[in-house]
C-alpha positions in Angstrom: 0.0 0.0 0.0 1.8 3.2 -1.2 0.0 5.5 1.2 1.7 3.9 4.2 5.2 4.6 2.8 6.3 7.8 4.7 9.3 8.5 2.6 7.9 11.0 0.0 5.1 12.4 2.2 7.3 13.2 5.1 9.7 15.1 2.9 6.8 17.0 1.3 5.5 17.9 4.8 8.9 19.1 6.0 9.5 21.2 2.9 6.1 22.7 2.9 6.5 23.7 6.6 9.9 25.2 5.8 8.3 27.3 3.1 5.4 28.2 5.3 7.6 29.3 8.2 10.3 31.2 6.3 8.8 32.8 3.2 5.2 33.6 4.0 5.7 35.4 7.4 8.3 37.7 5.7 5.9 38.6 3.0 3.2 39.3 5.5 5.4 41.4 7.8 6.6 43.6 4.9 3.2 45.2 4.5 2.8 48.7 6.0 -0.1 49.3 8.2 -2.5 51.9 6.6 -2.9 53.9 9.8 0.2 54.8 11.7 -0.1 54.7 15.4 0.1 58.1 17.2 1.6 58.2 20.6 -1.0 58.9 23.4 -0.1 61.8 25.7 0.5 60.9 29.3 -1.6 63.8 30.5 -4.5 62.8 32.7 -7.9 64.3 32.0 -9.4 66.3 34.8 -12.6 64.6 35.9 -15.3 66.4 37.8 -17.9 64.8 40.1 -21.3 64.3 38.7 -24.2 65.8 40.6 -27.1 63.4 40.3 -30.5 65.1 39.9 -32.3 63.1 42.6 
């Protein structure tokens, strides 16, 4: 039964994972995000107590 012979299929599995883990992440990480992040100021907003109407 040829499907039980692991020789060609294991090599295909290993090479496909090498391609998946080396080429594809570099292609994905090369994309630039459309909205650049702006730094948030460390200034705290002044909060006032809320007077409830009842």
